[in-house]
N, C-alpha and C positions, 0 to 999 in steps of 0.2 A: 555693613553694606558692601564693602570692597571685596569680601570673601565669598559673596554669593555666586553660585553658578551662573553662567551666562544665560541659560534658559530661564532660570528663576528671575534674574534681573530684567530680562526682556519682558517677561510676563507682568512683572510689577510695573514696568514703564507703561504697559498697555492698559492695565486695569486701574492702577493707582494714579490717575491723572489729577493733578492739582487744578484749582480754579484758574480759568483763563488760558490753560494750556490744553491743546487738543492734538494728540499724537496718533498717527496712522501707521499700521504695520504694512509690510510689503504685500501680505496676502490680501488685505482689504484694498490696497492700491490696485492690485491686479483685478479685483472684482469691479472696482469703479471704472477701470479702463474698459472692461467687457460691457458694463452697463452703458457707458458712453457710446460705445460702438453700436449697441442696440438702439439708442436714441438717434444716432446719426443715420442708421439704416432706415428707421421709420421716417425721419425728416426728409431724406432723399426720396423715398417712395412717395410720400405725400406731395413733394414738389414736382415729381415727374408725372404722376397720374392726375393730380388736381391743380397743377399750375399755381403753386404757392411759393415762389422763390424767396420772397422777403421773409416770410415767417419761418421757412425751413432754414434759412441762413442764420437767423437770430437764435433758433433752437440749437443748431450745431455749435455756434459760438459759445452759448451759455453752457452747454454740456462739456465742451473742451476746457473752458475756464474753470468750471467746478472740479474737473478731474486733475488739472495740473496745479491747483492752488489748494490751500487749507481753509478757504473762506467758508464759514458756516454761519448763516444769518438768522436761522429760525430755530426756536426751541422745539423739543419733542412735543410739548403740550400744544403749542401753536399749530404744529403740523397735523395734529389730530382734527383740528377744525377746518383744515384746508379742503377736504373733499366736498363738504356741504357748501363751502363758500364757492367753489368752482361750479357746483351744480346750480346754485342760485344765479351766478353770473351767466351760465349757459342759458338758463331759462329766460333771463332778461334779454340777452342778445338774440335768442331764437324768436322771442315774442315781439320785441319792440324795435330792434335795430333793422334798418332797411336791408333788403337782400343784397343790394350792391355793395354794402359795407362788409359782408362776410366773404372771406377769402375762399377760393376753391370753386370748381364747377360742381354741378348738382349730381349726386349719385342717382342710379335708376331704381334702387330698392330702398335706400335710406337717403332722403333728400339732403339731410344735413351731415352726410358722411364726413366731409372735410372738416366741418366745424367740430364734430365729436372727436376726431383724431387730434385736432389742434389742442383741445382741452386735455386729452390723455397725455399728450407730449408735454404740455405745461406742467401737469402734475408730476410727471416723471422727472423733469428737470429740476423742479423745486425740491424734490426729495434729495437731490445732491447737496443742497445747502442747509440741510437739517442737522443740528448738533445731536449727537448721541454718545453714549458711554464708550462704545467700541468703534464709532465712526463708520459703521457699516450701513449697507443699503437693505431695504426690506426684501424679503424673499418673493413677494408677489410682483415685483417689478417686471420680470419676464412675461407674466400673465397679461399685464397691461399691454406689453409690446405685441403679444400674439393677437389680442383683441384688436389693437390698432391696425395691424397688417391685414387682418380679415376684413375689417371695415374699408380699408383702402382698396380692396379688391372689388368694391361696389362701384365700378365704373366701366364704361364701354371703351374698349381699345382694339387696336389692330393686332396682327400676328406678332409684331415686334414687342408690343406692350405685354402680350401674354408671356412671351419668353422672359422679359424683364421681371415680371411678377413671379414667375417660377424661380428665377435666380434669387430674388429677394426672399422667397419662402425658404430656399435652401440655406441662405445666410442666416435667416432667423433661427432655424433649428440648430445650426452650429453654435451661434452665440448664446442661445438659451442653455445648451449643454455646458458650454464654457463657463457661464455665470454660476451654475450650481456646482461645478467642479471647483471653482475658485472659492466659493462659499464654504465648501467642505474642508478646504485647506486652511481654514481660519486658525489663528494662533491659539494654542491650547487644546486643539481637537485631537484626541488620541487616534482617531480614525483617518487622519489626514493622508496617511500613506496609501497609495493605490497599488494593488498587486497586479500582476499580469492578467489575472482573471478578470479583475475589475475593469482594466483597460479594454480587454477584449469584449466584454459585455457592453461597455459604453460605445465601442465602435459599431457593434451590431445594432444596438438600439438607435444610435445616431443615423446609421445607414437606412434602417427601416423608416425612421421619421422623415429623412430627406426624400426617400422615394415616395412616401405618402404625401409629403408636401408638394412634390412635383406633380404627381397625379391629381391631387385635389385642386391645385391651382389651375391645371389644364381643364379639369371638369367644370370649375367655377365659371370659366368663360364659355366653354363649349355648350353648357346647358344653362346659361344665365337666365334665359327666358323661362325655362321650366322651373328653375329654382325660385325665380320671382313669383310665378304663379302659385307655387306650393307655399311659399312664405306668406303671401297675401291671404291665401285661403286659411292658413293656420292662425295668423294673427287676428284676422277679422273675417269670419265666414260670410258675412254679408257683402263683402267686396270681392267676390270671386272674379277671375278674369273674364268670364263670360256673363257676368251679371247684367241682366236686362238686355242681353245681346249687344252690349257696347264694346264689341271686339271685332276681329276679322271675320267671324262666323256668327250666325244667329241660330243656334241650335234650339229646336222646339223644346220648351221647358225651362229655358234660362230666365225668362221674365217671371215665371211662376216662382222660381227660387228667390229672385230678388223681392218679390211681393211678400213671400212667406218668411223671410229672414230679416229680423229687426224691422218689422213693417212700420213701426211708429217713428223710426229714426228719420230726421229731416234730411232730405237729399239736396233740395234746392230752395233758395228764397229768391223771390222775384219782386222787384219794386216796379209797379206799373199801375197806371190809372184804370186800365182795363184788365179783365181776367186773362192771364197768359194762355190758358188752355193747353194745347198740345205742343210739347217741346221735343224736337227730333234729336235723337242721339246717334243712331246708325240707320242706314237704309241699305237694302240688299235687292239684287236683281236676278239672282240665279238660285233655284231651288233644286235639291237633289237629296234623296234618302234621309229625310227628316231634318234637314237643316238648310238655312239660307246662307249664301256666300256672296262676298263682294267680288265683282268680276273685273274691276279696273283699278289702277292706281290713281290717287288724287293728284291734282296739279298744285304747285306752290303758287302763292299769291303774295306779293309784296305790298307794303302800305302805300297809300295814295298821297300822303302829305296833307290831306284835309284836316283842319282843326275844328272840332265841334265845341259847343259850350260846355261839354262835360269832360273834355280831355284834360288829364293831368300830365305831369312831366314824363311818366313812364309809359303812357299809353300810345298805341298806334291805331290809325283808322284804316279799315279795309273796305273797299267798295266792291259790290257784287253785281253791278249793272255795267255790262260792257259798252253798250251804246249810250253815249252821253245825252243823246236826244231824249231818252226815256226818263232821265233824272228830273224830278220835280219835288216840291214839298210834299206832294201826295205820296211819293215813294218812301218817305221817311216819317210818316205821321205818327206811327206807334212805336214807342221806345220801351224796351225791357231791360232793366238793370238786374242782371242774373248773378247770384252768389252761391256757388256750390258749397255744401256743408260737409262733403266727404270727397275722397279722391276718385275721379273717373278717368285717370290717366290723361290722354290727349283729347278726350271728347269735350266738345263745346255744345251745349244744348241750345238750339236756336229754333225759332218758329218757321213754319212753312212760309215761303215768300220773303226770306230775309234779304235785305238790300244793303245793309251796312253793319259792320262790326267794329267795335272799339275794345282793344285788349292790350295788356302789357307784354306783348310778344313782338319779335322782329318780323315774323312771317307766319302765315297760316296755310293750310292746305284745303282744297275744295274738290269734291269728286263730282261725277256726272249727276248725282242726285241732290247736289247743293248741300251736302253734309260737310261741316266745317270742323277741322281738327287743328290743334296746336301742340306740338311735341314739347315745347319749352314753356308751357303755361305754368307760372309759379303757383305753389299750393296756397290755399286759403285766400284766393284773389278773385275778384269779380270781373265781369265783362259786360258790355252793353251791346244789345242787338236792336236794329230797327227793321220793321217790316212794313210793307205797303198796304196790307189789308188785314182785317181781324176775323174773316169769315172762313178760314181754312182753305183758301184758294191762292195759288201761286201763278199769277198771270204773266210773270217775267220769263222770257224764253232763255235767258242766259244762265249757265253756259249751254251752248247749243249741243244737242246730241247728234252723234254720228249715226249713219245708217246701221252700223253693226250694233250700236247701243239699242236702237229701236228693236232690232231682232232679238236681243237678249231680253228685253222687257216684255216681249210677247211670246217667248219660248216656253214650252212646257217640258217638264222633266221626262227623261227616258222611261219607257215602260209604264207610262201613266195609264191607269185603268180607263179604258174607253168609255165606261159608264159616266165618268166625270164630265167629259166633253158633251155627251148626250144630255146630261143633267143641266149643264150651262145653257145649251140651246133651248131646252124646255123652259128654263126659268125666264129668259129674256123674251121668248115668244116672238111677237111682232115688233118689238122695240127696234127702232132704227138709230136714234141718236145715242151718243155715249152717255149723256145724262140719264136717259131713260133706262139704259142697261144697268148703270150703277144703282139707280133707285130700285130696280127689280131684284137685283141680287141682295141688296141690303134688306129689303122686305122679306126675301126668302129666308134669311137667317133669323130675322126677328119673329117670323110666324111659325117656324118649324123646329127651332132649337131652344134649349135652355142653358143657362149659364151655371157652371159648377167649377169650383177651384180644384183642379186636378182631374186626371183621366187615366184609365188603364188601357193601354194599347197592346194588343196581342203581339207576341214576339214574332219578328220577321215580317211585320206588316208596316207599310208606309203609314205614318200617323195621320196625315192629312187625307189620304184616300179612305182610310178607315172611318175618319170623322165624317166625311161628306156622304159616304154610302150608308153607314150604320146609324148616323145621327145621334151619338151619345151626348150627354151634357159635357161641356168642356169650358176652357177659359179662353182669354183673348187671343193668345197665339194661334189657336186653331181657327178661330173665326177670321182673323186677319189673313192667315195663310190660305184658308179655304176661299175667301173672297178674291184674293189675288189670282189663284189658279182658275177660278170660274170666269173672272173677267178676261184673263188671257185666252181662255178657251173660245171666247166670242170675239177675239181680235182687239181687245182694249189693252194698251200698254199699262202695265201696273208694276208696283214695287212694294216690298214688305218693309215696314218701318218700326223701330222700337224706340222708346223714349219715356218721358215722364209727362204727366198731365197735372198742371197746377190749377186747382179749383178751390183750395182752402184759403181763407182770408184770416190773417192775424190783425185784428182790429186795433190792438194796442200799438204794434209796430208799423201798421199801415203797409203791409206787403203780403204777397201770396206765397203759399208753402206747397211744395211737392215732397211727399214722404216716400220711403221705399215701397210702401203698399200702393203708391200711385204709379208704379212702373206699368207700362202698357204697350201693347202692340196693335197696329192698325195698318191699313193699306192706303196707298195713294195712286190714283189713276189719272191718266192724261186725257183731258177733254179738249178737242181742237177748238172749241168755241170759248172755253174759259181758261185753259191751262191745266196745271196739276191741281187736283182737288182731293180732299181728304175723304176716305171711304171708311165709315164706321159700321162694321157688321156685328159687333158684340152687343148682346142684349143690354138693356139699361141697368139691370141688376149687377152687371159685371163691369160697368164703367167706374173709373175713379170718381169718388164723390166727396164733397166737403162734410166732415164730421164735426160734431159739437165738441169744442175744446174749451176747457175751463179757463177762466180769466187768469188764474194763477199760472197755469202752464203757458198761456200766451205771453204773460209778462216775463216769465223766465226766458222763453225763447226770444223775445224782443231784446232782452239784455244781452243774450249770446250774440244775436245778430249785430247789435250796436258795437259790441266789443270786437267782433270779427272785422267790421268795417273800419273801426278806429285803428286797429293794428295794421291793416292793409294800407291805410292812409299814411301812417307813420313810416312804414317801410318804403312807400313810394316817394314820400316827400322829405324824409330825413328829419333832423332835429327841428328845423323851422316849422314843418307841418305838425310835429309833436307839440311844440309850444303853442301854436295857433289853435290846435285841437283842445289843449288844456284850457286856454283862455276862453274859447267858445263854450266850453263846458262850465267854467266857473261863473259865467254871467247868467246862467239859467236860474230861475227863481228857486226851484227846489234845492239846487246845489248851494245857493247862497244861504238859504235857511239852514241847511245841514252844516255848512261851514261856520255860521254864527253859533250854532249849538255846540260845535266842537271847541271853538275858541272859548266859549263861556265855561265849558266843562274844564278845560285846561287852566283857565284863570282861577276858577273856584278851587281846584286841587292845589294849585300853587299857594293860594291864600291860606288854605286849611293847613298845609304842611308847615308854612311859616309860623302860623299861630301855635301849632302843636310843638314846634321846635322851641318856641319861646318859653314854653312851660316845662321843658326838659332841662334837668341839671346839666351844666356844661361838663364836657369830658376833662378829666384831670390832665394837665399839661405833661406831667411826668409819665402817665400811661401813653400819651401820644409820642413822647420822646423814645420810650423803650420800644414802641411798635415800629418806629422809623428804623431803629437799629435792626430789628428782625427783618424788615423789608430789604435793607441793604445786604444782609447776609444771604437771604434767599436769592436775590438777584445775582450775587457773586457765584453761587453754586449752580444756578440755572445756566449762566454763561459757560460753565464748565461741563454742561451736559448732564448734570445730576440735580435737577430741581426738586424741591419739596412739593409733593402732591397735596391737593386741597384737603383730602381726608386724613392726611398723616398728622399725628401728634408730634411734638418735639422729640419725645423719647423714641418713637418709631423711626423718625428720620435719622436720628443719631445712630441707631442700630444699623440702618441701611448704609450710612456713610462708612461705618467701620467694616461692613461686609463687602463693600465695593473697593476697598483700597487699604493698604497698610502704611501709607505715608504719614508723616507727622501732621500734615495739613488735615487729613481726614480725622485723625485722633483729636486734634485740637478743636476742629469744628464740632465734632460730636459732643465733646465736653462743654463747648459754648452753648449748644442748644439745650443740653440738660440743665445748665445753670440758669439759662433764660427762663425755662419752665418753672424752676424752683422760685426765682425772684418774682415772676409775673403773677403766678397763681397762689403765692403764699400771703399776699396782701401787704408786703413790705417794699413797695416800689418807691424808692427815695433817690435823692441826688447821688448818694454814694454808690448804690447798686447800679445806677445808670452808668456812672463813670467806670465802674469795674467791668461791665460788659463792653464798653467802648474801648478800654485799654486792652482787653483780651482780643478784640477784633484787630487792633493795631499790631499786637504780637503775632496774630495769624498772618497779617500782611507781610511781616518780616520773615516769618517761616516760609511763606509762599515764595518770596523772592529767593531765599536760600535754596529751596527745592528747585526753582526754575533754573538757577545758575548751575546746580548740580546736574540736572538733566541735560542742560545745554553742553556742559563740559563733557558729560558722558557721550 
């Protein structure tokens, strides 16, 4: 050994590691330093953009500790089970843990962006503590870092934040290149030397990657909204940004796309003793060139501090009646408990004449059409709305409209075909009151038009003008838009509204359902005698209707609804609410019967296994003793980073021991495993053979100590 060349001796020290000793080469140390810098970069980025200082500090401390020490706590076999363990923990935390317990602000495309990055960082840090034969890190570690940094970009920031993210992207590229360079220079790699050509190419590739990272990071924020719309359309076509017109514009045809895409999918569940009917999502007052637009910005509204019988700890109550003199029990007689089953962004579906809202948000916005939105509405969470009437009339004047608003609500689009104004006057005839004008226009559509899903409009033609003059079959958007223009033509203030109509009843869950096919468009007109009233010009065949749903589907949907409410309750109330919900569930008769059956089955299985075990011949104590020796030997080599795999025979593992090292410890252990196999499977397990194996293990311990002293001295 003393005459070996230095390179051969160093190689032997690296690969021929004895049990309990873990040596690291300088190259692997440099790779760990680069990997630690990658983790620190991600942790700093997470803390900066998502405000997670405590978690980021812990991650940085763990990465530094693992880099400067030789502490290796996990075996390679255990590390293989780590990803699925983290996925399960993420699913539990995402589903059951209250949102307030999760660190980080919410991303605008990925709601759990911070939580996902936290789990990616945990996995990367744990990999530092895994024992391996060469004490190296996996080559996919930088890929996880790239994924984490991309997800961190899912947040809204100012110009300074964009610059910081661009710098982080540049640092990420440099560290990824450094990681793979340090990996290439591992001990024993004949290609470790880099020529000037290699270095030049690396500089060119690195420069290109850094420029691409800078440009990509800039574009990520500059076109964030467009990226979000594109991703949402790709992930789920039924959730387009203009679905059902629930966005800043109401393009004609958007409701039809919502109805035709995944029409059976549940959009809302509403708990109410009365049929909810029309639930408003967006309202528009300005029409031009085939689409409706919102003409004003909503005003923010803060909670009132009122506490209702239905309020939980996370909810706030908002009042929509300015004049306190108008508040009475009659104003809040109808309550709707509304639970969205898919993402509608900031849209809150509320009935016409809403007087109060209860939701787990700090503030809401309300526009001149009494459309309510909440940008911070948590996903998979319900809200409660109260209304004063159930007949499609809003008699409450608040918020008051300004004169300019009334002008917008009676304005007609530029270059409107004059035949439409003449048609409107002809329809209303001698009608004087607003109520009579509304009735005349509704009857005009019902008597002269047919409903058809879809319509072909000639290119270059205004779709509503073509519909009113040519009278082809069409769907609800054309009827609602046509009614609004005709009413405005005779001086009636009118607006175009899109939303959902809930008329289907789930008898098992005792709630109402609105599906994607129940997306609808209608008009609302202002009657000085009654207030805002609903105008339904679509023929009966085109109205959302309740369809026959099998009891099996109703039961399954009721289970989904119950689970959604349970998870939301746990998130809002924490562990106390979780325990209370579990207790409330356990005292139900059906649950008690099921629990009794489960206990009976477990008891019977335990009794059967004990009875079967009593008839089985006891295991030979000598076989148990020799098996304990094998377990001790396996644990010894597993701690050294060279554990025996489950499928390996004794002879196979012995051959692998010899192939992975030339030290006396490896040779002795290989011989021990072969002798164990001979004794155990030859049928001659006796006291003498057990002592022989135990003595050889003790000899191995002495040899290990000698090797340890030799390596330390070297």
